PAPAKE-352957 format. One record per residue (C-alpha): chain; residue number from 1; y, z, x negated. Coordinates in steps of 0.02 Angstrom, whole numbers. Layout:
   dogu   lumfi       yy       zz       xx
      A     NUM        Y        Z        X
...
//
This chain:
   dogu   lumfi       yy       zz       xx
      A       1     2389      -82     -816
      A       2     2222     -193     -782
      A       3     2055     -201     -846
      A       4     2119     -315     -984
      A       5     2228     -189    -1045
      A       6     2189     -139    -1226
      A       7     2233       49    -1318
      A       8     2350       40    -1433
      A       9     2455      -96    -1375
      A      10     2649      -75    -1463
      A      11     2786     -103    -1359
      A      12     2981     -115    -1409
      A      13     3146      -57    -1313
      A      14     3243     -188    -1251
      A      15     3410     -194    -1122
      A      16     3425     -300     -994
      A      17     3532     -311     -835
      A      18     3472     -217     -673
      A      19     3472     -366     -567
      A      20     3319     -429     -665
      A      21     3225     -296     -597
      A      22     3154     -381     -432
      A      23     3114     -536     -532
      A      24     3016     -430     -667
      A      25     2907     -329     -507
      A      26     2881     -500     -445
      A      27     2802     -566     -587
      A      28     2696     -402     -589
      A      29     2673     -394     -417
      A      30     1015      246       88
      A      31     1029      307      145
      A      32     1150      263      229
      A      33     1151      344      389
      A      34     1247      438      507
      A      35     1207      571      644
      A      36     1027      590      584
      A      37     1030      535      401
      A      38      845      464      347
      A      39      758      613      257
      A      40      742      614       78
      A      41      546      630       76
      A      42      419      515      155
      A      43      492      371      226
      A      44      644      354       97
      A      45      535      439      -50
      A      46      559      413     -224
      A      47      455      240     -206
      A      48      454      131     -394
      A      49      626       41     -397
      A      50      700      116     -239
      A      51      815      190     -368
      A      52      925      135     -508
      A      53      938      295     -574
      A      54      935      472     -507
      A      55     1000      576     -663
      A      56     1123      700     -600
      A      57     1305      723     -685
      A      58     1434      851     -632
      A      59     1620      871     -621
      A      60     1732     1005     -580
      A      61     1817      982     -405
      A      62     1955     1079     -324
      A      63     1911     1160     -165
      A      64     2063     1144      -70
      A      65     2188      987     -112
      A      66     2306     1055       16
      A      67     2348     1208      -60
      A      68     2431     1218     -222
      A      69     2402     1410     -242
      A      70     2204     1392     -217
      A      71     2143     1364     -391
      A      72     1972     1384     -340
      A      73     1837     1246     -390
      A      74     1660     1204     -371
      A      75     1538     1086     -453
      A      76     1529      916     -392
      A      77     1347      800     -418
      A      78     1366      597     -470
      A      79     1267      473     -538
      A      80     1328      315     -638
      A      81     1234      166     -676
      A      82     1298       65     -824
      A      83     1156      -71     -851
      A      84     1249     -216     -765
      A      85     1416     -147     -851
      A      86     1515     -292     -934
      A      87     1587     -158    -1042
      A      88     1717     -106    -1067
      A      89     1823     -196     -957
      A      90     1709     -242     -816
      A      91     1741     -174     -640
      A      92     1690       -3     -562
      A      93     1598        3     -395
      A      94     1625      180     -308
      A      95     1476      203     -203
      A      96     1523      345      -72
      A      97     1373      465      -34
      A      98     1409      515      148
      A      99     1325      657      273
      A     100     1169      692      185
      A     101     1097      754       18
      A     102     1135      618     -121
      A     103      981      589     -238
      A     104     1029      449     -327
      A     105     1094      274     -338
      A     106     1004      156     -224
      A     107      918      -12     -284
      A     108      989     -100     -113
      A     109     1118     -274      -97
      A     110     1239     -154     -195
      A     111     1166     -179     -343
      A     112     1144     -355     -311
      A     113     1335     -371     -318
      A     114     1344     -256     -467
      A     115     1243     -363     -558
      A     116     1347     -514     -518
      A     117     1507     -452     -542
      A     118     1455     -344     -692
      A     119     1505     -195     -621
      A     120     1463       10     -664
      A     121     1408      101     -509
      A     122     1467      280     -481
      A     123     1418      387     -352
      A     124     1490      555     -286
      A     125     1405      673     -178
      A     126     1503      737      -25
      A     127     1570      900      -30
      A     128     1444     1016       42
      A     129     1317      924       53
      A     130     1157      927      -72
      A     131     1195     1014     -228
      A     132     1384      999     -204
      A     133     1415     1145      -93
      A     134     1574     1267     -138
      A     135     1485     1434      -50
      A     136     1309     1504      -52
      A     137     1347     1544      140
      A     138     1402     1405      254
      A     139     1480     1512      385
      A     140     1609     1440      499
      A     141     1760     1539      390
      A     142     1677     1451      231
      A     143     1658     1266      321
      A     144     1864     1254      350
      A     145     1869     1163      195
      A     146     1730     1013      256
      A     147     1827      880      316
      A     148     1872      693      276
      A     149     2044      732      213
      A     150     1980      846       88
      A     151     1823      719       50
      A     152     1952      573       25
      A     153     2058      682      -95
      A     154     1894      723     -175
      A     155     1862      537     -208
      A     156     2031      512     -296
      A     157     1995      647     -413
      A     158     1839      590     -454
      A     159     1909      416     -474
      A     160     2022      470     -610
      A     161     1915      580     -685
      A     162     1787      462     -706
      A     163     1916      322     -773
      A     164     1956      447     -908
      A     165     1781      472     -945
      A     166     1775      272     -967
      A     167     1915      270    -1079
      A     168     1860      419    -1196
      A     169     1665      320    -1193
      A     170     1761      155    -1262
      A     171     1896      257    -1374
      A     172     2034      199    -1294
      A     173     2167      281    -1169
      A     174     2297      225    -1026
      A     175     2171       91     -974
      A     176     2116       70     -799
      A     177     1962      -44     -746
      A     178     1972     -134     -581
      A     179     1895      -23     -447
      A     180     1810      -68     -289
      A     181     1737       71     -157
      A     182     1597       45      -47
      A     183     1515      145       94
      A     184     1416      136      245
      A     185     1419      234      417
      A     186     1521      382      400
      A     187     1552      356      224
      A     188     1592      172      266
      A     189     1735      262      370
      A     190     1778      347      199
      A     191     1784      184      115
      A     192     1913      105      224
      A     193     2000      259      229
      A     194     2009      267       48
      A     195     2100      100       46
      A     196     2219      148      179
      A     197     2263      324       90
      A     198     2254      274     -105
      A     199     2282       80     -105
      A     200     2344       99     -287
      A     201     2170      158     -328
      A     202     2051       17     -277
      A     203     2062     -177     -250
      A     204     1987     -164     -103
      A     205     1851      -82       -8
      A     206     1672     -134       93
      A     207     1656      -32      256
      A     208     1486      -66      302
      A     209     1460      -12      494
      A     210     1609       86      456
      A     211     1640      213      605
      A     212     1830      222      602
      A     213     1863      247      766
      A     214     1830      436      819
      A     215     1768      432      997
      A     216     1766      585     1119
      A     217     1633      531     1244
      A     218     1552      394     1155
      A     219     1473      290     1317
      A     220     1463      140     1228
      A     221     1320      197     1114
      A     222     1197      215     1250
      A     223     1253       40     1335
      A     224     1220      -39     1168
      A     225     1046       46     1167
      A     226     1007      -37     1344
      A     227     1081     -199     1283
      A     228      974     -201     1124
      A     229      813     -142     1212
      A     230      820     -293     1323
      A     231      776     -289     1516
      A     232      601     -230     1503
      A     233      613     -112     1360
      A     234      757      -40     1442
      A     235      671       -1     1624
      A     236      535       80     1533
      A     237      653      194     1436
      A     238      734      232     1589
      A     239      569      284     1678
      A     240      522      404     1542
      A     241      697      479     1551
      A     242      684      495     1755
      A     243      495      556     1741
      A     244      540      696     1579
      A     245      695      746     1704
      A     246      587      778     1837
      A     247      460      872     1752
      A     248      589      991     1670
      A     249      676     1019     1837
      A     250      512     1065     1917
      A     251      489     1191     1776
      A     252      350     1101     1680
      A     253      391     1138     1519
      A     254      221     1069     1464
      A     255      309      907     1433
      A     256      392      974     1283
      A     257      221     1025     1208
      A     258      179      838     1210
      A     259      319      796     1102
      A     260      278      938      982
      A     261      432     1017     1036
      A     262      385     1185     1112
      A     263      500     1257     1019
      A     264      676     1192     1075
      A     265      696     1308     1244
      A     266      854     1221     1275
      A     267      823     1082     1386
      A     268      972      992     1315
      A     269      920      996     1136
      A     270      735      926     1186
      A     271      821      794     1287
      A     272      947      743     1134
      A     273      783      733     1025
      A     274      716      615     1153
      A     275      881      512     1150
      A     276      892      504      964
      A     277      701      456      964
      A     278      754      287     1058
      A     279      904      261      961
      A     280      845      270      798
      A     281      714      118      839
      A     282      883       -7      865
      A     283      997       99      743
      A     284      870       49      583
      A     285      795     -122      663
      A     286      640      -74      705
      A     287      638     -110      895
      A     288      467     -162      905
      A     289      401       -9      857
      A     290      461       62     1017
      A     291      489      -73     1144
      A     292      316     -164     1117
      A     293      189        4     1164
      A     294      309       43     1305
      A     295      312     -116     1382
      A     296      133     -143     1377
      A     297      106       27     1465
      A     298      201       -6     1597
      A     299      127     -188     1620
      A     300      -61      -84     1614
      A     301       -3       42     1737
      A     302      -41      201     1590
      A     303       68      354     1576
      A     304      239      303     1496
      A     305      269      474     1448
      A     306      124      475     1342
      A     307      171      314     1261
      A     308      343      364     1214
      A     309      272      547     1153
      A     310      152      452     1041
      A     311      292      347      974
      A     312      404      510      941
      A     313      246      600      857
      A     314      207      466      749
      A     315      352      357      705
      A     316      504      485      734
      A     317      432      635      669
      A     318      292      565      574
      A     319      342      404      463
      A     320      537      430      485
      A     321      496      620      458
      A     322      638      690      590
      A     323      635      880      601
      A     324      605      916      793
      A     325      672     1100      723
      A     326      840     1021      673
      A     327      872      985      869
      A     328      871     1174      891
      A     329     1041     1251      911
      A     330      971     1412      841
      A     331      915     1326      682
      A     332     1081     1246      672
      A     333     1162     1427      657
      A     334     1067     1452      478
      A     335     1208     1453      349
      A     336     1090     1437      197
      A     337     1135     1272      121
      A     338      964     1209       79
      A     339      936     1217      268
      A     340     1105     1159      338
      A     341     1118      977      318
      A     342     1135      954      498
      A     343     1248     1098      522
      A     344     1371     1018      402
      A     345     1370      861      502
      A     346     1373      941      670
      A     347     1533     1034      596
      A     348     1617      883      565
      A     349     1579      816      741
      A     350     1634      957      815
      A     351     1795      993      710
      A     352     1848      808      692
      A     353     1772      658      756
      A     354     1658      704      906
      A     355     1559      537      930
      A     356     1500      641     1074
      A     357     1356      513     1125
      A     358     1352      565     1317
      A     359     1262      473     1450
      A     360     1363      341     1541
      A     361     1387      357     1720
      A     362     1280      224     1785
      A     363     1121      132     1702
      A     364     1103      262     1575
      A     365      943      256     1457
      A     366      970      434     1402
      A     367      972      579     1517
      A     368     1118      621     1624
      A     369     1108      804     1555
      A     370     1185      752     1387
      A     371     1365      755     1444
      A     372     1522      809     1369
      A     373     1472      992     1407
      A     374     1318     1001     1325
      A     375     1411      945     1171
      A     376     1548     1075     1190
      A     377     1427     1227     1221
      A     378     1338     1172     1070
      A     379     1495     1182      957
      A     380     1533     1339     1029
      A     381     1365     1400     1018
      A     382     1343     1359      839
      A     383     1522     1381      752
      A     384     1615     1488      874
      A     385     1766     1487      972
      A     386     1913     1375      908
      A     387     1815     1236      840
      A     388     1852     1061      927
      A     389     1881      884      894
      A     390     2063      836      890
      A     391     2000      658      927
      A     392     2165      586      961
      A     393     2252      675      809
      A     394     2090      594      687
      A     395     2150      419      758
      A     396     2334      445      743
      A     397     2311      496      551
      A     398     2194      346      503
      A     399     2230      216      645
      A     400     2066      202      724
      A     401     2033       29      751
      A     402     2202      -14      732
      A     403     2205       37      544
      A     404     2344      -41      450
      A     405     2274      -56      285
      A     406     2228     -222      193
      A     407     2079     -275       93
      A     408     1952     -204      177
      A     409     1804     -290      241
      A     410     1703     -226      390
      A     411     1535     -285      420
      A     412     1412     -234      571
      A     413     1246     -270      642
      A     414     1226     -346      816
      A     415     1101     -212      885
      A     416     1193      -59      805
      A     417     1256       63      934
      A     418     1376      133      816
      A     419     1467      -51      801
      A     420     1574       11      938
      A     421     1652      152      839
      A     422     1696       12      697
      A     423     1838     -115      684
      A     424     1738     -276      757
      A     425     1911     -386      776
      A     426     1945     -479      632
      A     427     2116     -526      526
      A     428     2175     -605      373
      A     429     2195     -426      274
      A     430     2045     -343      372
      A     431     1908     -467      384
      A     432     1764     -419      521
      A     433     1585     -485      528
      A     434     1442     -464      654
      A     435     1283     -502      583
      A     436     1176     -559      737
      A     437      997     -561      743
      A     438      854     -459      848
      A     439      839     -311      711
      A     440     1005     -313      623
      A     441     1050     -140      637
      A     442     1144        6      534
      A     443     1228      -65      361
      A     444     1127     -219      377
      A     445     1224     -309      244
      A     446     1186     -164      107
      A     447     1001     -119      173
      A     448      915     -288      221
      A     449      787     -273      358
      A     450      724     -141      427
      A     451      863      -38      379
      A     452      753      117      372
      A     453      694      130      227
      A     454      821       22      115
      A     455      734     -137       57
      A     456      733     -159     -124
      A     457      887     -277     -183
      A     458      930     -266        8
      A     459      780     -391       44
      A     460      847     -487      204
      A     461      668     -573      218
      A     462      604     -466      351
      A     463      775     -511      456
      A     464      738     -600      614
      A     465      867     -725      556
      A     466      894     -712      362
      A     467     1020     -855      370
      A     468     1141     -736      472
      A     469     1130     -581      339
      A     470     1135     -709      191
      A     471     1296     -793      274
      A     472     1392     -622      297
      A     473     1343     -572      120
      A     474     1426     -734       45
      A     475     1572     -700      156
      A     476     1586     -517       78
      A     477     1557     -564     -114
      A     478     1686     -703      -85
      A     479     1807     -552      -26
      A     480     1766     -447     -174
      A     481     1773     -582     -299
      A     482     1956     -638     -224
      A     483     2023     -470     -221
      A     484     1955     -400     -393
      A     485     2038     -578     -470
      A     486     2188     -513     -372
      A     487     2193     -342     -446
      A     488     2156     -421     -622
      A     489     2299     -540     -629
      A     490     2411     -414     -569
      A     491     2356     -292     -690
      A     492     2359     -426     -836
      A     493     2550     -486     -771
      A     494     2589     -293     -774
      A     495     2552     -268     -950
      A     496     2660     -413    -1002
      A     497     2790     -366     -908
      A     498     2907     -215     -927
      A     499     2916      -24     -894
      A     500     3097        6     -833
      A     501     3195      171     -865
      A     502     3340      188     -775
      A     503     3479      295     -864
      A     504     3671      344     -837
      A     505     3796      425     -954
      A     506     3944      513     -898
      A     507     4060      397     -958
      A     508     3938      243     -998
      A     509     3896      100     -887
      A     510     3733      109     -781
      A     511     3578       35     -885
      A     512     3405      -28     -888
      A     513     3294       41    -1040
      A     514     3137      -67    -1035
      A     515     2976      -61    -1122
      A     516     2888     -243    -1162
//
């Protein structure tokens, strides 16, 4: 039933030939984040207007959707915002929270779209993250229920639960509002996969920077950093890498103190910190914060490593509030939920999607020591034997960039290294758009520029080309409008068609009983 369905609709019984069946059916027919989630405090703190709501709601969620004999449940947190809802039949926008604690519904461009369409906004927290942890001790054994498949089933159950909640609120039954699903980054992949696996539960999906392709050796990530940096900044970053590698090889661990990272005894962990710090500038639309001082230092002949350390300490750790300790593999072994957000994402990386950001063989920006072996050793060290990302099976299950769904719109920023794990080839059923500008990074369509922190209303005025952002946003809105309309039309047609029940008696001819 569609959003126009009303409770208490009457029906009558009729008998028609079975041949009419085809005809009747034809008539009825914040943070956005990934890998290094922007933290809750500091940069993405509760600034006035940053959230539409932070009022928590709870539901009981099934722990294991694939075991009919396991009846364990856990409490899942979610948020709702109804101020824009054209009650009772307006659409419902489901915004998927991803690989970080979900602290509310952000006031970004999704809020603008919700207001335009008169939609309710709901946002469930991903299992295990934030306050939605099924266990008090996140051992490797207890993490076995942390997967995209379980998360998708959570979303399906939540969708049904919340629809029933709405129906109870408006004193009706059997009514289905038109739903549309949104997500960014990993949750963008979940958004696409939800439409793929549960097409009857959503009119469509937006996969903002949706990383639908699991990648074992993700060399394109580093290559994009080099392209986004430009020749001068790339050369400066590569020189920093060579100098740091040389100092570590010579046993000069004092370089770690320069970055406030003395606690990172494993050189690979330290080098990963430096690689992430550089990547974040392009991923979240702040390239000048990194490149301007580095290029200037190189031109002036001043110490490049010190210039880069200044950026890491002041911006990446200071403003962005990245945690140096979270790069320590011993820290990742912490099984306390409040301290385990990075452990959780690493588990998903090590068990399902990989995205191993290894250095390319030639012309890499990051250290060559960040290789496949580093990642595999980390997975084994942190989670023990037997945890391994079966990338081939993940892509076989979802389709990777050959995903065979429909009514999924993809959007990516031109400078975002993650776009190479997204679907970038467009088609009629799966339109894909690239937003091209010098600071268009991760989830630009939803967040605006820069992408961290997310701008109120998804303000695009600070993008180097606001026109490019706004053009893609209009295309996205047009798709949503069309697909919601088709969903609504289908629902209204189904309401006036018939429910067919095939019957047969032992001596009676076959017949169809239809409810009008």
